[in-house]
N, C-alpha and C positions, 0 to 999 in steps of 0.2 A: 714480473708477473702470467703478463695473457700467451707468453711461451707455454706458458703450466697448466693456466686454462685451458687454452685450447685443448693440451695433451691430453688433460682426464678426456676432456671429449672424444675426442677417442679413441681413447681406451675403452671408453665407458659405449662406445658406438660398435665396438667391435665385440663386445664381452657374452658369453654363450646366450643362447636365449635361454638357458638353464637358470638364471637368477632372475629375468623377465617373469617366467612361465612356473615358479616353481610348486611344486605340488603340493599339496597338506601333506601324507606323509613326509617329503622331503623336510617342511616346515619344521612338522614333529622331533623331527632327529636333529635338525642343529639347535631345536629348543629344548635337548631334552632334561642337561646339566641346568640350562633356570627354574625351569620346571622341577628339579631335584633338588636345587638346592638350598629352597625357602629361609636361606638366611644368609644379609649380605649387609656390608658396613658403607657407612657414605664417608669420607673425608675433606670434609670442609676446609680448609689450608689455604690463607690465601695475606696478602698487607694489611686486612683489616682486624685480625689476629691483636695488632702491635697496639689499637687504644681501643680495643674491643668492641667493636661495632657491628651495625647492619654491614655485613656483607653487597656489595655494590648503589645498593636501594636509600642505605645513609648519602647521599651526595646527589642520586638521583632525586629523593624526593626532600631533599632542599634542607635537613637534620645539618649539614656541613658544604663549605662549598668542594666543587673541583678537586682546585690546587690544593687544600688543606687535605682533603681522603689521601693524594697522592703523595703527598710530603710522608707518607705511614711506608712507604719503601724503603727510607733510610732508618727506621727503625727495625726489619724485621732480617734479624741475624743469624737466624734458628741455627743458634752454637750447639743444641741438646736434641737436634732431628736425630733418629737412628732407627733406621726404618727397620732395620732388622727386630728392632726389639716394637716398632710398630705390627709389625708383622706375626710375628710372637703372639701380642696379645690378641688380635683377630683372629688369630691361631684358636686357642684356646677359646675365644668367643665360643667358638661352632660356627662362624659365618663361613661360608663358599664359594666366596666373593668380595670384592672390594671394588669401591670405584673414590677414583680421588681427583678432587675438582681442577684439569690442568688450565683455566680460565677461565672466571667468573664475569659476569656484565663490566665487570668495572675494566674489565681487559688488558689485566695486567697476568702474564704469562707464566707458569708455574714453572717453565725450563726458556733456553739461550736461543729462542726463535729468531730467524734469521728476515722473520716475513714484515719484519720491524722493530723498531726501540722497544718495548712498553712488554719489558721479564724483566724476571729474574735474574741474578749473576752467574746463579748453579744453575744445571740440573737435578732440581728435586726429584721426577718424575724414575726415569728410570731407575734408581739401585730400590726406589718401595716396589716396581713394578714386578726388576728381579726378586725380590725377596717372598712377596706376595707369590710365584712361579714354582720356584723352588721348595714353599710349601704343599703343592696342590691348592692351592685357594686361585680363582681365578681371579687376571686383574683389569679393570676397568676403570675407565677416563671418562669424567665428566667435559661438557666443552659448553662453550656460552655461543648460538647463532648469533645474539648483539651480540656491538660490542661499544656502549656512549663516548667510548675513551678514542674510538677512532675517527679520526677530520673528517671520512667518508660515510657516516655512521647518519642518519639524519638527526636521531635524534642523544643531546648529551646530558639533559636531562628532562621530570617532569614537564617542565614549562622553558628550558631553551631548546628551539627545534637550530639547527644547521640550514635542513632546505627539505621540502616538499617533493617535489620534481624536478629529480635529474641525471637521467639516469646515465649520462659518464660518473659522475662521482659513486653511483651505485653501485656497478658494473666492477670502480676500483674497488669498493668493497668484498664485492663477494668473491674477488681472486682474489686478494688480501688472505679472505675464508677459507676455500679451494687451497692456497699457499699452506694455512699453521694445518689445517686437515692434514696434508702431504703430508706436514712433518710428520705431526704423530703415527699416522699409517706407514713411515719407514722406522724412525724411530723406535714405536714401546709397541705395533704391532695390538691395542687393543683387544682384550673377548667381547667386550662391550663397549658401546660408544650410548654414553647416559647425554645423548643435548639438550640443551634446555632455551628459550628465551625467542622457542619458533612463533610465537604470540602473535612478534610486531607485525610481520611482513607473511606476506600467502607464499604457500610450497613452490609455486612456480618461480616468485622475485629469487627465494633462499637457494635453486635449484637441486630442493630437497630430493630427484630422484639421479640426479648427476650426483648430489651426497653419496646416496645408496649404495650407485651402481660403482661408486667410486670405490667405495669400503670393500664390496663384495667382492669386485675384482679382485683386490686386494688379499681377500683373506673371507672364501667362501663361508667359513661356521661363522664371523659376527654377528653380535647382534647389537639390533641399540635402542632403545626407548621409542613413547608414540611422541614424543616433544619433534618432531623433525617434519610436523604439519600432513601426517595422515603418513609418513613411507615407514616407521617402524614397528617393530615385533612385539612390542607388550603396552599395556595401561600401567601410568604411573598417579596413581591419588598419592596425593599429596597433605600431610597432617591429618587426616582426617578418616577415620575406620571405617570401610563401607556397613551399612544397617547388613546390605543382601549381598552373597555374591555379585562382582562386575561380570558386567557381558561377555570379555574380551576371553578368552584361551587363556591368555598369559596377562598377570598382573603384579604389580608390588604395589606395595604401602610406603613410601622414605617417610622418615619421622625423623623429629629430634629426641635428642634425651632431653631437654629440657623445655626451653623456650625460642631459642635461639641456633640458628645451622653451623659459624662459626662461633668460636670461641668471646665468649662476653665475660669475663669480671664478674659481672654486678647480677649475674644472672644463676641464681639461686635453686630454679624450679624444675627441681628433678622430678620424671619419675622414678618411682619406685622400683622396684627388679619386679617384685612380684606386679605391677600395673602392666610393665614392657615385657614378658613373659604371657600374660597374661592376652597383651592385643597378639604375640607375636600367634599365640594359638588360637585363634580369632581365624588370624591369612593362612594358617596351614589350612584349618576343618571347611576355611574358603576358595582353598586350594590355591592362594598366592604364596605372595613371597611377601618377608619384611625387607625394606633396608634403613638401619638401625645406624643414622649418623652421629657422630664424633665431631671435635671440635677443638684441634689440637692447638696452643701458645706458639704466639709470636719465636720464640724459642726453640720451637718444637720440640716440646714434650707434651703428653696429653695429659689435661687434672685427673685429677686422683679419684674425684667424684663419676666422673667417666670408666677409668681403669676397671673401678670396682662394680658400674651395671655391668661390665662384659665380661668379668671373672666371675661372679654370678648367675648369668646368663648361661658361663660356657658351662658352669661346673651343673645345671641342668639339661644345656644340649648334650650332653655327653649322656648321663642317664636317661638320657628318655630319646635318644639316636634314631630305632628301630622307628618309632613314631612322628618321626618330622622329616628324615630324606628318603625321596623318594615315595613317599604318599600322595595323595590323592584327596582330594575334596572329602567332606565326612558328609553323614548321614543327613535331612532332614531335624530341623529342634522338635518336630511334631512328633518324631518318633524317640528320642533323646532332650532332653531337655541340657543339653552346652555344646559346647566344640567336639568334636569328632573327628576325624581324617580316618583314610582305608589304605593299605601295602597295595603296590604295584600291582598285584595277583588278585587282590579286593578279595582274599580271601580273612581278611585279619580285621577288626573291626577295633577303634583305639577313641578313646572316651579320656575323655581331658576335664580329672579334676577337678576344679576352684576350692579352698576351701575344705572347710569339715562337714560332709552328709548330716541332715540330721536321721535317716535311717539306711536304707539300703538303693545305694542306684537300681534306681527303675528304666527300663529299655523297651523298648514296645512297637509287634507291626515284624518282629523278624520270623522267616519263616523258617531259617536253617538251623538245623543240629548244632549244638553249642557239644566243640569238641575240651574246650579247657580255657578258663578264665583265669590271669594271671597280673599279678603287678613290673609293670616297665620300671625297667634296674632295677629289683627286688629278689623278684623272679617268687614271691609267696604268690604260692596258688592260694583262688579266693572263690569260698564256698558262694553257690546261684540256689535259686529256686525258681522254678514255672507254675505261674498265677493267672489264671481265666483259661486252664485251655482247654477247650468240650471237645470228647470223644467225635460227635457229629457234626463240628465246625469246623470250617475251613482255613478262618482266620487265628493268628496267633494268638499265643499265650503272653501275658507282661513276664516278662526274665528279668527276676529282683535279684541284683551281688549284693555281697557283704563286702565291704572294705573297713575291713579295723584302725582304729587310733594310731596304733602303732605300726602304719606301712607307709602314712600319708605324707607326703611332699614339702615342706616349708613353701614352697611356691603355691604348685599346681602337678598334681601327681595322675597319672597312665595309668589307666588297668586296654585290658591287651584278651580281647576275646578273639578266637579261634574256630572258625564257621570248618562245616565241611564241606564246601566249597564256594563257590563264587557268591556275594551278597545278596540275597530276596528278601524284596523288603511287601509288606501287604501297602497293598492301597490306600 
């Protein structure tokens, strides 16, 4: 592995300066598909589904011994694993990308890695990546930088420390990481890298800059999340919907359907499709993405509850596609009391309406002339009225839109407002 590390270092030293000096315009081009995609599906699948326990954390926190945790490898049969069916369901949901856990913090690889012996017998990654790409879905992989099972990683559990200062062992581990990263590059070439576990070490110790350079030298269009100690492309808030738009230009909320990332048979606390769609709408309104998680069983089947959620989500995304994909962040809540989005050319404003309104929808501060208003996915033209517009004042009037009950979507309705030009709002 030392030869591999030296080879990677040599490649990165010889990289074109464009990788290190990417302009804002170049980054925008590389990130465009991600910004337009809006919805991704996270897939947490590993041996932890056998007992239905927390992935990796169950032994790290001492709820089960490491030895007993690893016994789950014998029960991971995946006899019902159907990557084509997985990809069909993900496509039906309306997701434009998916991310599969190639290796979690437990160190168990989902492919037959040659870098060590801790892996499953079959390659479960390749057929899934191929199925996604056959359907035009961007294919991403999750990879844990830390590996609590590796003999040269400093920690085994929260209380059991292998060593604190041993540069030789640490360098051995770094070489191992690069070995696996190189295997993933060569075998799967992910469109998106979803790193995790970076919090335990510094960017310098992880060789984060070298990881990024290695990936971009192989695939200049690859995207990396933020969990690379400052060397990623977009922020990843987890399990908590931001109250206001994050500072990062690109961001993605990763979220479970229930309270667990991997499959846990006792966890029935699923969010309803309505709750998930409303969270998704908030992400769209703030210019971000939603990465919604599913946790297949150890036999490879996807729980019925998760399938039903994805199907209803797909019904809604298919109906309202024009208000989702390729849109940008909406207007401030001072103008409209709810989520909104703007078309790519900023000439169409989309208003998301949850439930049944008590009266006309109200929009304030709009300077533009309205050309037409209709219900997305339905086409019904809506009546509207403008109040409080004084001929002697530059202050816009208040736009009131009638939304009949018979055109409401059972989850979230969407109104499209076609303007006479790019949106203009009063201060």
